[in-house]
C-alpha positions in Angstrom: 47.7 2.3 -75.7 50.5 4.9 -75.5 50.9 5.7 -71.8 49.8 5.0 -68.2 46.9 7.5 -68.5 45.5 5.4 -71.3 46.1 2.2 -69.3 44.1 3.7 -66.4 41.3 4.8 -68.8 41.1 1.4 -70.4 41.1 -0.3 -67.0 38.0 1.7 -65.9 36.3 1.4 -69.3 36.8 -2.3 -69.8 37.3 -3.4 -66.2 40.7 -4.7 -67.2 43.9 -3.8 -69.1 47.5 -4.8 -69.7 50.4 -2.5 -70.6 54.2 -2.6 -70.7 55.4 0.9 -69.9 58.9 0.3 -71.2 57.7 -0.7 -74.7 54.5 1.2 -74.8 52.7 -2.0 -75.8 49.6 -4.0 -75.0 49.1 -7.7 -75.9 46.9 -8.4 -78.9 46.9 -12.2 -78.7 48.1 -15.1 -76.6 47.3 -15.8 -73.0 47.9 -13.6 -69.9 49.1 -15.3 -66.7 49.7 -13.6 -63.4 53.2 -14.6 -62.3 53.6 -12.4 -59.1 51.3 -11.6 -56.2 48.8 -8.9 -56.9 48.2 -5.6 -55.2 44.6 -5.2 -54.1 43.0 -1.8 -53.5 39.4 -0.8 -53.1 38.6 1.9 -55.5 38.2 4.3 -52.6 41.3 3.4 -50.5 44.8 3.6 -51.9 44.9 6.0 -54.8 45.1 4.0 -58.1 48.2 6.0 -59.2 50.1 5.0 -56.1 49.2 1.3 -56.7 50.4 1.5 -60.3 53.6 3.2 -59.3 54.3 0.5 -56.7 53.8 -2.4 -59.1 55.9 -0.8 -61.7 58.6 -0.1 -59.1 58.5 -3.7 -57.7 58.8 -5.3 -61.2 60.8 -2.7 -63.2 63.4 -5.4 -64.1 60.8 -7.9 -65.4 59.0 -5.1 -67.4 62.2 -4.7 -69.4 61.1 -8.0 -71.2 58.4 -7.4 -73.8 56.4 -10.4 -72.7 55.7 -9.0 -69.2 53.0 -6.5 -68.6 51.4 -4.5 -65.9 48.0 -6.1 -65.5 45.0 -4.5 -63.9 41.4 -5.5 -63.5 38.4 -4.5 -61.4 36.1 -7.1 -59.7 33.3 -6.3 -57.2 34.7 -2.8 -56.4 38.2 -4.0 -55.8 41.0 -3.0 -58.2 43.9 -5.5 -58.7 47.3 -4.9 -60.2 49.9 -7.6 -61.0 52.8 -8.6 -63.2 51.5 -10.7 -66.0 53.3 -12.8 -68.6 52.0 -13.2 -72.2 52.6 -16.5 -74.0 51.3 -17.8 -77.3 51.1 -21.3 -75.9 47.8 -22.3 -74.2 49.2 -25.4 -72.5 52.1 -23.4 -71.1 49.8 -20.6 -69.9 47.6 -23.1 -68.1 50.6 -24.9 -66.5 52.1 -21.6 -65.4 48.8 -20.4 -64.0 48.3 -23.6 -62.0 51.8 -23.5 -60.6 51.3 -19.8 -59.6 48.0 -20.6 -57.8 45.9 -18.6 -60.2 42.2 -19.0 -60.5 42.2 -18.3 -64.2 44.2 -17.1 -67.2 43.0 -14.6 -69.8 42.7 -15.3 -73.5 43.5 -12.0 -75.1 42.2 -12.6 -78.6 38.8 -13.9 -77.4 38.6 -11.7 -74.3 37.6 -14.5 -72.0 38.9 -16.0 -68.8 39.8 -19.6 -68.6 39.2 -21.1 -65.2 42.0 -23.3 -63.8 42.0 -26.2 -61.3 43.7 -25.8 -58.0 47.4 -26.9 -57.9 48.5 -30.1 -56.3 49.5 -29.3 -52.7 51.2 -32.5 -51.7 54.1 -34.5 -53.1 57.5 -33.4 -54.5 58.0 -30.3 -56.6 58.5 -32.6 -59.6 55.1 -34.2 -58.9 53.5 -30.8 -58.6 54.9 -29.7 -62.0 53.9 -33.0 -63.6 50.4 -32.6 -62.3 50.2 -29.0 -63.6 51.5 -30.2 -67.0 49.0 -33.0 -67.3 46.1 -30.7 -66.4 47.3 -28.2 -68.9 47.4 -30.8 -71.7 43.9 -32.0 -70.7 42.3 -28.6 -70.5 44.0 -27.3 -73.7 42.8 -30.3 -75.7 39.2 -29.8 -74.5 39.4 -26.1 -75.4 40.8 -26.8 -78.8 38.1 -29.2 -79.8 
């Protein structure tokens, strides 16, 4: 993928895409985790280009890191855009996803979503992190069997 037009084309073709406009790159492996709130737009409301410009503007500093990507996906007529982080570590991706209240992470190589449990909502921050870490270890070991 070379530019935002190709990002948009892939988004509509595959119902999802990731792209770093600063590096002109797309992830080819690892796991994608949404790390910032997404922008939601129905395909008929806010123009897609406006939503893409907003997310790039909001996260232009993060996108200077090659592991961060503009993420987009379409589900039930709604288009979502977010800032996603690519990591090679499955346990870390799961832990980060849980801590960021994500429903799933995306396995780039296998093109599948991995559902996540809900985060712990009570206790100290340390306990919440430890819960997420233990869940990550458990899920990763099941997936790696």
